[in-house]
SERO-4910 file (N, C-alpha, C, O; in steps of 0.05 Angstrom, whole numbers):
BEGIN
 pado doro    nc1    nc2    nc3   cac1   cac2   cac3    cc1    cc2    cc3    oc1    oc2    oc3
  Unk    A     16    -32      3      0      3     -4     12     22      0     26     24     21
  Unk    A     10     46    -20     32     70    -19     24     85      4      1     87     14
  Unk    A     48     97     10     53    113     36     29    140     27     25    149      5
  Unk    A     16    147     52      3    160     55     21    193     52     44    193     62
  Unk    A     12    217     40     35    234     36     17    268     45     -8    269     45
  Unk    A     30    285     49     16    309     55     39    326     42     64    323     40
  Unk    A     19    344     34     35    375     25     46    391     47     30    397     65
  Unk    A     75    399     50     80    404     75     95    439     60    103    437     36
  Unk    A     98    467     71    101    486     66    126    483     75    132    486     98
  Unk    A    145    476     50    178    484     63    191    516     61    213    526     67
  Unk    A    164    530     48    189    558     47    160    574     32    143    569     15
  Unk    A    171    599     50    147    621     35    163    636     37    180    638     54
  Unk    A    158    657      6    170    687     15    151    708      1    131    704    -13
  Unk    A    160    730      7    147    754     -6    171    776    -23    194    778    -16
  Unk    A    160    787    -40    180    808    -44    163    836    -52    145    834    -69
  Unk    A    168    861    -40    162    878    -40    186    905    -56    207    912    -46
  Unk    A    172    916    -85    186    935    -89    190    958    -74    177    965    -54
  Unk    A    215    975    -86    227    987    -66    217   1020    -65    224   1039    -52
  Unk    A    195   1012    -88    176   1042    -85    165   1040    -79    157   1017    -77
  Unk    A    148   1070    -62    130   1071    -40    113   1096    -47    126   1116    -53
  Unk    A     86   1098    -47     74   1120    -61     49   1122    -32     28   1109    -30
  Unk    A     56   1138    -17     36   1150      5     16   1159    -15     16   1164    -39
  Unk    A     -9   1158     13    -41   1166     -2    -42   1189     -5    -59   1196    -21
  Unk    A    -27   1212      6    -15   1247      3    -11   1245    -26    -25   1259    -40
  Unk    A     11   1225    -40     21   1227    -56      2   1216    -83      1   1226   -106
  Unk    A    -11   1197    -74    -41   1180    -86    -58   1208   -100    -65   1213   -123
  Unk    A    -59   1226    -70    -85   1242    -77    -75   1267    -96    -87   1274   -116
  Unk    A    -48   1283    -86    -37   1298   -110    -44   1288   -135    -62   1298   -149
  Unk    A    -25   1259   -143    -38   1249   -173    -63   1252   -178    -67   1269   -195
  Unk    A    -78   1244   -172   -106   1248   -174   -114   1281   -189   -118   1288   -212
  Unk    A   -114   1294   -164   -118   1321   -167   -101   1334   -195   -110   1351   -211
  Unk    A    -83   1325   -197    -63   1338   -216    -74   1331   -247    -64   1342   -267
  Unk    A    -98   1310   -248   -103   1301   -283   -131   1332   -285   -139   1337   -308
  Unk    A   -140   1347   -265   -156   1371   -268   -189   1350   -266   -209   1358   -278
  Unk    A   -191   1334   -256   -214   1320   -252   -227   1330   -226   -229   1353   -219
  Unk    A   -238   1301   -206   -240   1318   -185   -223   1311   -162   -209   1291   -161
  Unk    A   -224   1333   -140   -192   1332   -124   -211   1319    -96   -229   1327    -81
  Unk    A   -197   1298    -99   -202   1292    -60   -192   1309    -48   -171   1320    -55
  Unk    A   -210   1316    -20   -189   1327      6   -170   1319     16   -166   1295     16
  Unk    A   -154   1334     28   -134   1327     43   -145   1306     69   -163   1311     85
  Unk    A   -125   1276     67   -139   1261     86   -159   1240     78   -162   1218     90
  Unk    A   -173   1248     56   -201   1230     56   -193   1195     43   -204   1173     46
  Unk    A   -175   1204     31   -159   1171     16   -157   1151     39   -159   1127     39
  Unk    A   -151   1174     63   -126   1157     92   -155   1145    109   -157   1124    121
  Unk    A   -181   1169    105   -202   1171    128   -211   1133    117   -211   1111    128
  Unk    A   -218   1142     92   -233   1120     75   -221   1094     79   -232   1074     87
  Unk    A   -195   1096     72   -193   1063     76   -163   1055     97   -150   1034     92
  Unk    A   -156   1071    116   -140   1065    135   -113   1050    120   -102   1030    130
  Unk    A   -104   1062     98    -80   1046     92    -62   1074     78    -70   1091     62
  Unk    A    -36   1070     89    -16   1096     85    -10   1099     60    -13   1119     46
  Unk    A      0   1075     52     10   1079     23      8   1049     14     -3   1030     27
  Unk    A     24   1048    -18     26   1023    -30     54   1023    -40     68   1044    -41
  Unk    A     61    998    -48     86    992    -58     81    992    -93     62    985   -107
  Unk    A    106   1004   -101     95   1008   -134    125    997   -144    147    998   -132
  Unk    A    117    982   -174    141    968   -187    151    980   -202    138    999   -211
  Unk    A    178    977   -211    194    995   -225    188    992   -252    182    969   -260
  Unk    A    189   1013   -270    183   1017   -301    195    986   -312    214    973   -303
  Unk    A    180    981   -329    185    955   -342    191    925   -325    205    905   -331
  Unk    A    176    931   -304    178    911   -293    149    892   -288    128    899   -276
  Unk    A    153    867   -300    122    850   -305    120    840   -279    132    845   -259
  Unk    A     98    821   -287     83    801   -257    104    778   -255    112    769   -233
  Unk    A    115    769   -282    139    754   -277    158    757   -260    169    742   -244
  Unk    A    161    793   -269    195    786   -256    189    793   -220    207    789   -203
  Unk    A    167    801   -215    163    805   -188    160    774   -179    169    769   -157
  Unk    A    151    757   -190    140    726   -183    171    719   -180    182    713   -158
  Unk    A    183    722   -203    212    712   -203    234    717   -170    249    701   -158
  Unk    A    228    742   -165    237    753   -145    238    739   -122    257    734   -107
  Unk    A    209    729   -120    203    718    -89    204    696    -91    204    683    -71
  Unk    A    203    679   -126    205    648   -124    235    641   -112    240    621    -98
  Unk    A    257    663   -122    290    654   -116    292    652    -88    305    635    -76
  Unk    A    277    672    -77    274    680    -49    266    646    -35    283    632    -23
  Unk    A    238    637    -38    232    616    -31    246    588    -33    240    571    -16
  Unk    A    265    584    -53    276    569    -59    303    562    -43    311    539    -36
  Unk    A    316    591    -38    339    589    -22    328    586      8    340    574     25
  Unk    A    300    599     12    296    591     41    287    557     44    286    545     66
  Unk    A    281    546     19    277    514     23    305    497     25    308    475     34
  Unk    A    323    514     13    344    500      7    345    481    -18    358    460    -17
  Unk    A    331    488    -42    324    474    -60    330    491    -87    323    514    -89
  Unk    A    342    476   -106    347    489   -131    321    494   -157    300    483   -151
  Unk    A    321    505   -178    302    501   -193    299    473   -199    278    460   -198
  Unk    A    328    463   -207    321    434   -223    301    408   -203    290    387   -212
  Unk    A    301    418   -174    287    406   -158    259    408   -158    247    395   -142
  Unk    A    244    427   -177    222    430   -175    201    410   -204    206    409   -228
  Unk    A    183    400   -190    171    375   -205    146    390   -217    134    377   -235
  Unk    A    136    417   -211    119    430   -222    120    458   -217    125    465   -194
  Unk    A    115    479   -236    113    513   -231     88    523   -233     80    527   -256
  Unk    A     72    528   -214     55    545   -213     51    572   -213     60    582   -192
  Unk    A     40    592   -233     47    611   -232      9    633   -227     -6    638   -246
  Unk    A      5    641   -201    -17    644   -191    -30    678   -180    -26    689   -158
  Unk    A    -41    685   -196    -49    710   -183    -62    724   -210    -57    719   -234
  Unk    A    -79    744   -199    -97    762   -214    -91    774   -241   -107    778   -259
  Unk    A    -60    780   -242    -45    792   -264    -31    775   -282    -24    753   -272
  Unk    A    -24    779   -305     -6    769   -322      8    777   -341     -1    798   -350
  Unk    A     29    767   -354     46    782   -372     33    785   -403     37    803   -419
  Unk    A     20    768   -405      6    764   -436    -17    754   -430    -23    744   -409
  Unk    A    -32    756   -455    -60    736   -454    -41    713   -464    -33    699   -445
  Unk    A    -34    707   -482    -22    680   -492     14    683   -497     22    696   -516
  Unk    A     31    672   -480     25    650   -469     19    651   -443     14    673   -433
  Unk    A     18    627   -426      7    632   -394     42    640   -383     64    632   -390
  Unk    A     32    657   -363     55    673   -354     75    650   -346     98    650   -354
  Unk    A     63    629   -326     79    606   -314    110    598   -336    131    589   -327
  Unk    A    105    604   -362    129    598   -378    145    627   -385    167    629   -397
  Unk    A    133    645   -377    161    663   -376    170    668   -345    191    680   -342
  Unk    A    155    661   -322    166    656   -307    195    632   -300    216    633   -287
  Unk    A    183    615   -314    206    592   -320    228    596   -327    250    588   -317
  Unk    A    219    613   -352    243    618   -368    270    633   -358    293    631   -366
  Unk    A    256    649   -335    267    665   -329    282    660   -295    295    675   -280
  Unk    A    274    637   -292    282    613   -267    310    594   -276    330    587   -264
  Unk    A    298    591   -302    318    563   -316    302    537   -316    313    517   -326
  Unk    A    272    535   -303    262    521   -298    250    501   -328    243    510   -350
  Unk    A    254    470   -317    251    456   -342    219    438   -338    209    422   -354
  Unk    A    210    446   -316    188    425   -306    160    434   -317    159    457   -325
  Unk    A    142    423   -319    120    426   -332    113    439   -313    121    439   -290
  Unk    A     84    462   -331     84    493   -315     55    495   -325     49    480   -343
  Unk    A     34    515   -314     11    530   -322      0    547   -298      7    542   -275
  Unk    A    -21    570   -305    -32    584   -290    -54    572   -272    -69    555   -280
  Unk    A    -54    581   -252    -79    581   -238    -92    606   -224    -84    616   -203
  Unk    A   -117    617   -242   -126    646   -238   -159    641   -229   -177    628   -239
  Unk    A   -156    661   -201   -181    669   -188   -182    689   -170   -190    688   -147
  Unk    A   -170    712   -185   -172    734   -175   -154    729   -150   -136    712   -149
  Unk    A   -160    746   -130   -143    750   -111   -145    711    -96   -123    703    -88
  Unk    A   -162    695    -94   -149    669    -89   -135    655   -105   -132    631   -101
  Unk    A   -127    668   -124   -104    651   -137    -81    627   -119    -76    603   -123
  Unk    A    -72    644   -102    -50    627    -83    -62    609    -72    -47    590    -69
  Unk    A    -81    605    -65    -96    593    -42   -105    569    -67    -95    547    -65
  Unk    A   -123    574    -89   -128    554   -105   -102    541   -112   -102    516   -111
  Unk    A    -76    556   -122    -54    536   -127    -48    521   -105    -33    502   -108
  Unk    A    -57    527    -78    -46    506    -51    -53    490    -61    -39    470    -63
  Unk    A    -85    490    -74   -106    464    -77    -94    448    -92    -84    427    -85
  Unk    A    -92    455   -114    -86    441   -143    -52    426   -132    -44    404   -139
  Unk    A    -38    444   -115    -15    436   -113    -17    413    -85     -2    394    -89
  Unk    A    -27    411    -67    -40    394    -50    -48    364    -58    -41    342    -50
  Unk    A    -65    374    -76    -74    342    -91    -53    336   -107    -37    321    -95
  Unk    A    -47    343   -130    -14    333   -141     -7    316   -120    -14    293   -119
  Unk    A     11    328    -97     26    315    -80     15    296    -64     27    277    -55
  Unk    A     -8    301    -62    -27    278    -38    -24    245    -57    -18    222    -50
  Unk    A    -30    257    -81    -40    236   -102     -8    220   -110     -8    197   -120
  Unk    A     20    237   -104     44    229   -118     48    235   -139     67    221   -145
  Unk    A     42    251   -159     48    260   -182     67    280   -179     84    278   -197
  Unk    A     70    297   -165     91    310   -160    106    318   -126     91    326   -108
  Unk    A    130    316   -123    140    312    -96    148    340    -87    146    347    -63
  Unk    A    156    357   -107    164    388   -101    139    406   -122    135    399   -145
  Unk    A    127    425   -111    110    442   -125    121    477   -119    122    487    -96
  Unk    A    127    486   -136    134    520   -132    108    538   -143     99    538   -166
  Unk    A    100    554   -121     74    567   -129     92    602   -128    106    611   -110
  Unk    A     85    612   -150     89    641   -151     74    658   -162     59    649   -180
  Unk    A     75    690   -155     56    707   -155     64    733   -164     77    744   -147
  Unk    A     61    749   -183     72    774   -188     45    791   -193     29    789   -213
  Unk    A     43    806   -172     18    828   -178     23    857   -182     15    872   -165
  Unk    A     37    870   -203     32    892   -202      7    913   -205      6    934   -218
  Unk    A     -7    903   -192    -38    915   -185    -34    945   -190    -51    953   -206
  Unk    A    -19    961   -182    -22    989   -182    -28    995   -209    -38   1017   -212
  Unk    A    -23    978   -235    -33    983   -257    -64    982   -258    -74    982   -280
  Unk    A    -77    980   -241   -109    987   -239   -121   1002   -224   -144   1002   -216
  Unk    A    -98   1021   -220   -113   1048   -204   -119   1070   -228   -111   1071   -251
  Unk    A   -141   1089   -212   -148   1106   -233   -146   1121   -231   -160   1127   -211
  Unk    A   -133   1144   -241   -126   1170   -236   -140   1194   -242   -136   1214   -228
  Unk    A   -158   1193   -264   -175   1218   -269   -198   1204   -258   -203   1180   -261
  Unk    A   -212   1221   -245   -244   1217   -231   -252   1244   -237   -243   1265   -228
  Unk    A   -279   1238   -259   -287   1262   -260   -301   1276   -235   -298   1300   -230
  Unk    A   -314   1259   -222   -327   1263   -193   -323   1253   -176   -305   1237   -178
  Unk    A   -340   1255   -147   -329   1240   -125   -344   1210   -130   -331   1191   -121
  Unk    A   -369   1205   -142   -376   1179   -143   -361   1160   -160   -361   1136   -158
  Unk    A   -348   1174   -176   -328   1162   -190   -307   1153   -175   -298   1131   -178
  Unk    A   -298   1172   -158   -266   1165   -152   -278   1136   -121   -264   1118   -116
  Unk    A   -303   1140   -108   -309   1124    -92   -317   1096   -109   -311   1078    -94
  Unk    A   -328   1088   -131   -328   1073   -152   -297   1065   -155   -293   1041   -160
  Unk    A   -284   1075   -153   -255   1063   -166   -232   1068   -129   -208   1070   -128
  Unk    A   -249   1068   -108   -221   1073    -92   -208   1036    -83   -187   1034    -69
  Unk    A   -219   1017    -89   -208    992    -88   -180    998   -100   -159    995    -87
  Unk    A   -179   1009   -129   -154   1020   -144   -132   1032   -129   -108   1026   -135
  Unk    A   -137   1047   -112   -120   1067    -87   -107   1052    -77    -83   1053    -77
  Unk    A   -124   1029    -61   -104   1009    -40    -93    991    -59    -82    971    -49
  Unk    A    -92    992    -85    -76    969   -101    -48    969    -99    -36    987   -111
  Unk    A    -35    952    -84     -9    946    -79     15    926   -101     11    902   -102
  Unk    A     34    936   -112     46    911   -114     70    896    -98     83    903    -78
  Unk    A     70    868   -117     87    854    -95     82    826   -109     62    818   -121
  Unk    A    105    812   -104    111    778   -115    117    761    -87    135    764    -70
  Unk    A     99    745    -88    110    717    -67    108    685    -88     99    681   -111
  Unk    A    119    669    -70    129    649    -76    113    630    -50    101    640    -31
  Unk    A    117    603    -55    107    584    -40    121    562    -51    117    559    -75
  Unk    A    137    544    -39    146    523    -31    128    493    -20    120    490      3
  Unk    A    123    473    -41    113    449    -22    118    424    -31    115    413    -53
  Unk    A    124    415     -8    145    382    -20    124    366     -3    106    377      9
  Unk    A    127    339     -3    116    315     -1    130    307     26    154    306     30
  Unk    A    107    301     45    115    290     70    109    274     80     94    265     63
  Unk    A    108    255    103     86    238    113     60    255    131     59    277    143
  Unk    A     39    231    126     15    248    135     12    235    167    -11    230    175
  Unk    A     29    231    181     23    221    204      3    245    232     -6    267    227
  Unk    A      2    234    253    -12    256    265     10    275    272     32    268    280
  Unk    A      3    294    267     10    313    286     41    328    267     56    346    276
  Unk    A     43    310    236     60    321    218     49    341    202     27    340    192
  Unk    A     67    361    197     64    386    190     56    380    155     58    360    141
  Unk    A     45    412    150     33    401    126      4    405    121    -11    403    140
  Unk    A     -3    408    101    -39    420     97    -54    396    108    -50    372    105
  Unk    A    -79    415    127    -91    393    139   -116    392    125   -124    370    118
  Unk    A   -128    412    120   -152    413    107   -157    441     83   -145    463     85
  Unk    A   -168    438     70   -178    466     43   -208    461     47   -220    440     54
  Unk    A   -219    489     39   -245    484     42   -254    506     15   -238    525     13
  Unk    A   -269    506      0   -281    526    -13   -309    532    -25   -322    516    -37
  Unk    A   -316    559    -20   -344    560    -31   -342    593    -50   -330    614    -45
  Unk    A   -359    584    -71   -367    603    -89   -393    617    -86   -411    605    -75
  Unk    A   -397    640    -94   -425    660    -96   -415    677   -123   -407    700   -126
  Unk    A   -420    653   -142   -413    663   -170   -435    688   -183   -428    703   -201
  Unk    A   -462    689   -172   -482    711   -180   -476    739   -171   -491    756   -179
  Unk    A   -448    747   -151   -436    766   -153   -408    774   -166   -388    786   -157
  Unk    A   -414    765   -185   -379    768   -203   -385    794   -207   -366    809   -202
  Unk    A   -407    806   -216   -401    848   -227   -397    863   -202   -400    887   -207
  Unk    A   -391    859   -177   -393    869   -160   -362    888   -161   -363    911   -151
  Unk    A   -345    882   -168   -319    884   -173   -296    871   -192   -280    854   -185
  Unk    A   -297    883   -220   -287    884   -247   -256    897   -253   -248    917   -241
  Unk    A   -243    884   -271   -228    897   -284   -237    882   -313   -229    860   -320
  Unk    A   -256    900   -330   -265    886   -349   -246    894   -372   -261    891   -391
  Unk    A   -225    902   -382   -211    900   -404   -193    885   -408   -175    879   -393
  Unk    A   -196    876   -438   -174    858   -441   -185    830   -441   -169    812   -445
  Unk    A   -209    824   -439   -229    798   -449   -242    804   -466   -246    827   -475
  Unk    A   -255    778   -475   -272    784   -495   -299    803   -500   -312    805   -521
  Unk    A   -302    818   -474   -327    837   -469   -315    858   -477   -327    873   -493
  Unk    A   -295    864   -471   -279    899   -481   -253    887   -487   -236    891   -469
  Unk    A   -246    874   -508   -220    867   -520   -198    889   -516   -179    891   -501
  Unk    A   -209    907   -539   -188    933   -541   -199    952   -527   -186    970   -536
  Unk    A   -209    959   -516   -223    985   -494   -195    992   -481   -177    976   -476
  Unk    A   -196   1016   -476   -174   1032   -460   -194   1052   -445   -184   1071   -434
  Unk    A   -216   1049   -444   -232   1071   -427   -225   1064   -398   -218   1041   -392
  Unk    A   -225   1081   -383   -220   1073   -356   -241   1058   -334   -234   1048   -312
  Unk    A   -263   1059   -343   -283   1038   -327   -279   1005   -339   -293    986   -331
  Unk    A   -256   1005   -359   -255    974   -369   -227    972   -356   -225    950   -345
  Unk    A   -203    988   -352   -179    981   -349   -170    989   -321   -146    986   -317
  Unk    A   -183    998   -303   -183   1006   -278   -198    982   -258   -214    968   -270
  Unk    A   -195    976   -231   -209    972   -210   -232    971   -209   -230    948   -200
  Unk    A   -252    974   -209   -278    988   -203   -307    978   -185   -323    963   -195
  Unk    A   -309    985   -169   -335    975   -160   -363    980   -171   -371   1003   -172
  Unk    A   -375    961   -178   -398    962   -186   -427    956   -168   -449    966   -170
  Unk    A   -419    940   -154   -440    937   -132   -428    934    -94   -414    952    -86
  Unk    A   -435    913    -78   -427    914    -49   -411    894    -45   -422    879    -29
  Unk    A   -390    885    -51   -380    867    -46   -378    853    -23   -376    829    -25
  Unk    A   -380    867      5   -384    852     21   -418    836     26   -421    815     38
  Unk    A   -442    852     15   -456    834     -1   -455    804    -10   -468    785     -2
  Unk    A   -442    805    -24   -435    785    -35   -426    758    -13   -437    737     -8
  Unk    A   -401    769     -4   -394    759     18   -414    745     43   -409    724     55
  Unk    A   -436    761     49   -459    755     66   -470    738     59   -473    718     72
  Unk    A   -482    742     27   -504    719     16   -491    689     15   -502    668     10
  Unk    A   -465    694     22   -445    661     15   -446    658     43   -442    634     47
  Unk    A   -450    671     64   -439    658     94   -456    634    102   -444    616    114
  Unk    A   -474    632     99   -492    613    104   -479    586     93   -472    569    109
  Unk    A   -477    580     63   -456    556     57   -427    560     70   -414    539     72
  Unk    A   -416    578     77   -384    582     84   -391    561    108   -383    538    109
  Unk    A   -408    575    130   -406    562    153   -418    529    151   -416    510    166
  Unk    A   -433    533    124   -444    497    133   -414    481    114   -406    457    114
  Unk    A   -408    496    104   -386    481     83   -360    475    102   -350    453    107
  Unk    A   -352    499    112   -326    490    133   -326    505    155   -313    525    161
  Unk    A   -353    487    170   -351    493    193   -336    479    219   -338    486    242
  Unk    A   -322    457    207   -306    444    221   -280    469    232   -270    478    253
  Unk    A   -276    471    202   -250    489    202   -247    513    211   -225    521    219
  Unk    A   -270    530    212   -279    551    225   -274    553    255   -262    571    267
  Unk    A   -284    530    265   -282    528    292   -251    518    297   -244    522    320
  Unk    A   -242    512    288   -207    501    293   -196    538    285   -172    540    291
  Unk    A   -200    548    281   -186    582    277   -180    591    296   -159    602    300
  Unk    A   -206    587    319   -193    595    346   -167    589    361   -156    604    378
  Unk    A   -159    563    350   -138    553    371   -121    546    352   -109    525    352
  Unk    A   -117    568    331    -99    573    300    -70    596    319    -78    617    331
  Unk    A    -45    589    319    -33    612    330    -29    637    308    -19    657    317
  Unk    A    -34    636    288    -37    650    268    -55    647    244    -60    627    230
  Unk    A    -66    676    241   -104    682    227    -85    695    193    -71    715    194
  Unk    A    -88    687    178    -75    709    157   -106    705    135   -116    684    128
  Unk    A   -115    731    130   -138    732    112   -136    755     96   -124    774    103
  Unk    A   -152    754     64   -148    775     52   -150    804     53   -173    810     60
  Unk    A   -137    824     49   -145    846     62   -141    877     37   -121    889     28
  Unk    A   -166    881     34   -163    907     17   -158    929     36   -138    943     33
  Unk    A   -176    934     54   -177    964     67   -176    957     97   -177    933    103
  Unk    A   -173    981    120   -179    972    141   -206    969    148   -209    960    171
  Unk    A   -226    973    138   -253    978    153   -260    950    136   -281    940    143
  Unk    A   -247    937    115   -258    907    112   -242    894    127   -249    871    126
  Unk    A   -222    896    140   -202    880    163   -220    880    181   -224    858    191
  Unk    A   -233    899    192   -255    903    220   -268    882    214   -268    862    228
  Unk    A   -287    886    185   -307    876    187   -305    838    185   -323    823    193
  Unk    A   -283    832    176   -267    810    177   -273    792    199   -283    770    199
  Unk    A   -263    810    219   -251    798    236   -280    797    256   -282    779    272
  Unk    A   -295    812    253   -326    810    271   -347    783    248   -366    769    256
  Unk    A   -337    784    221   -357    764    209   -351    738    214   -370    723    217
  Unk    A   -330    729    216   -313    702    219   -302    695    258   -291    677    271
  Unk    A   -312    718    263   -301    714    298   -271    705    296   -263    683    303
  Unk    A   -259    720    290   -223    711    282   -219    727    309   -232    747    316
  Unk    A   -197    711    323   -183    716    342   -164    746    336   -146    744    319
  Unk    A   -167    775    350   -155    794    328   -129    793    340   -113    803    326
  Unk    A   -116    780    368    -91    784    366    -78    767    357    -58    762    370
  Unk    A    -82    756    342    -72    726    325    -71    729    292    -60    713    276
  Unk    A    -87    759    285    -82    772    260    -67    787    255    -54    792    275
  Unk    A    -58    801    233    -43    819    218    -49    842    202    -43    839    178
  Unk    A    -64    872    212    -66    881    193    -50    889    179    -38    911    184
  Unk    A    -44    875    160    -17    886    136    -23    905    119     -5    918    108
  Unk    A    -57    909    112    -66    928     89    -46    952     98    -28    959     84
  Unk    A    -54    965    128    -51    985    131    -25   1005    128    -26   1030    129
  Unk    A      0    987    125     19    991    113     32    984     84     50    995     72
  Unk    A     18    963     77     24    950     43      0    945     32     -2    927     15
  Unk    A    -19    959     39    -40    962     12    -46    940      5    -29    925     12
  Unk    A    -65    929     -5    -79    905    -23    -61    893    -38    -61    900    -62
  Unk    A    -46    878    -32    -24    862    -51    -32    828    -60    -19    807    -59
  Unk    A    -69    839    -69    -78    821    -81    -75    792    -75    -77    784    -52
  Unk    A    -68    772    -99    -60    750    -87    -36    737    -73    -36    715    -63
  Unk    A    -15    754    -74     -1    758    -52      2    765    -23     21    764     -8
  Unk    A    -26    775    -19    -37    782      4    -25    762     28     -9    771     45
  Unk    A    -32    736     28    -32    718     47      0    702     44     10    694     65
  Unk    A     10    699     26     36    695     29     48    724     50     65    721     68
  Unk    A     35    747     43     58    764     52     52    762     83     73    765     95
  Unk    A     35    760     96     35    760    115     39    737    127     38    741    151
  Unk    A     43    712    121     59    689    129     85    704    130     91    712    152
  Unk    A     95    708    117    120    714    111    138    729    131    161    724    137
  Unk    A    117    756    143    123    774    161    114    760    185    124    767    206
  Unk    A     94    739    185     97    737    219    116    708    221    120    699    244
  Unk    A    126    696    201    143    682    212    172    690    216    187    678    231
  Unk    A    180    717    199    201    733    209    191    741    235    209    739    251
  Unk    A    171    750    245    172    767    269    167    741    298    158    748    320
  Unk    A    175    714    292    173    689    309    143    695    319    141    695    344
  Unk    A    119    699    305     92    694    310     83    671    304     63    662    315
  Unk    A     99    656    282     98    628    276    120    612    276    141    615    264
  Unk    A    112    588    296    132    569    299    130    540    289    107    537    280
  Unk    A    141    522    288    147    503    276    125    480    289    132    475    312
  Unk    A    102    466    283     87    454    303     64    475    304     44    466    315
  Unk    A     64    499    295     40    512    297     14    502    281     17    487    262
  Unk    A     -6    508    287    -31    504    261    -41    540    257    -43    558    274
  Unk    A    -45    540    232    -46    565    215    -63    569    206    -71    549    194
  Unk    A    -77    588    203   -105    585    181    -97    612    163    -85    633    170
  Unk    A   -107    605    137   -109    626    112   -129    620    100   -136    599     88
  Unk    A   -140    647    103   -169    652     92   -173    671     80   -169    693     89
  Unk    A   -185    667     49   -181    669     19   -212    683     14   -233    670     13
  Unk    A   -208    714     13   -238    719      0   -227    746    -28   -213    766    -26
  Unk    A   -241    732    -50   -246    749    -72   -264    755    -93   -281    738    -98
  Unk    A   -265    771   -103   -276    775   -124   -294    748   -139   -284    726   -144
  Unk    A   -313    752   -142   -322    731   -165   -352    726   -153   -367    728   -172
  Unk    A   -365    720   -128   -350    715   -102   -337    692    -87   -351    675    -78
  Unk    A   -318    691    -86   -296    667    -75   -288    659    -54   -264    668    -54
  Unk    A   -293    644    -27   -280    644     -6   -271    616     -7   -284    596    -16
  Unk    A   -235    616      7   -229    596     15   -214    592     43   -207    611     58
  Unk    A   -211    566     48   -197    568     77   -184    542     81   -195    520     77
  Unk    A   -154    545     90   -144    526     85   -131    527    122   -132    549    134
  Unk    A   -125    514    129   -115    498    159    -93    481    154    -95    457    152
  Unk    A    -71    493    152    -31    487    162    -22    484    182    -25    500    201
  Unk    A     -6    454    184     11    450    209     33    463    201     33    466    176
  Unk    A     56    475    214     72    487    206     99    473    207    119    484    198
***
């Protein structure tokens, strides 16, 4: 009988570009377009975010992913030739075709199979689900997940009026980052490290609530601001609330275990949403990290960034149970319990 395997996180890493734009600088740039000029302090008051990271000119999603992937491989003590499968998981991409995973692989010198996993800000969490399934089935023993988010490209700079600015508000907290995770096969005994459980729920009827509409078949060649920037078209929170009964039913056991976790990472878009999520799921605030206040909304890189910061701050130690909660437009919910 083949041995039972568990996917364990051998390393996690995050890469933050050196450029940083404060909310005051964001406000000044909006005002300079000649449209609606938000009052000083309004963006900070509405979002609770101090500023965002900005990628260098000419730096693509694959570059951000590669920078984080190299860190993760070094931390895991592995070389790119040790990787059996590479997954690029992000809201962003370098090109429509080919898959951005090929560009990441070429820059890393990888020769393994590759493909993209895309589900808005839950892309990394869904890539973990894919990697875990492959590892548990014995298909691959080492999987590299790489994420690159030049999210500031979706920021709207010209807002003709206050209403337009408020619809574009998520774009002002959008922040650039790279992230990576190495998962390896290990034993699945009681107390062994690795992914213990994963649960996912979707409320796809809420897909229109938040969009970047350009580039697909609906608005293929559009350059209109409404299509090329992050835009609120409805109530994101309502999409989560409508799905909450199914979330509680589907992930009841995992949600109950969250209270005993040493650390809880969850996707964050702004400080008001951070506090709402704490209340919605009854999360232990002393074991969470409001990373969005300093770093902005790093999209699918948000969860690995929080884990990286928590590990460096000794808030996560080997043997700890850790929760990862994904919340993404669509609407999509995911929860992973991991023994570190």
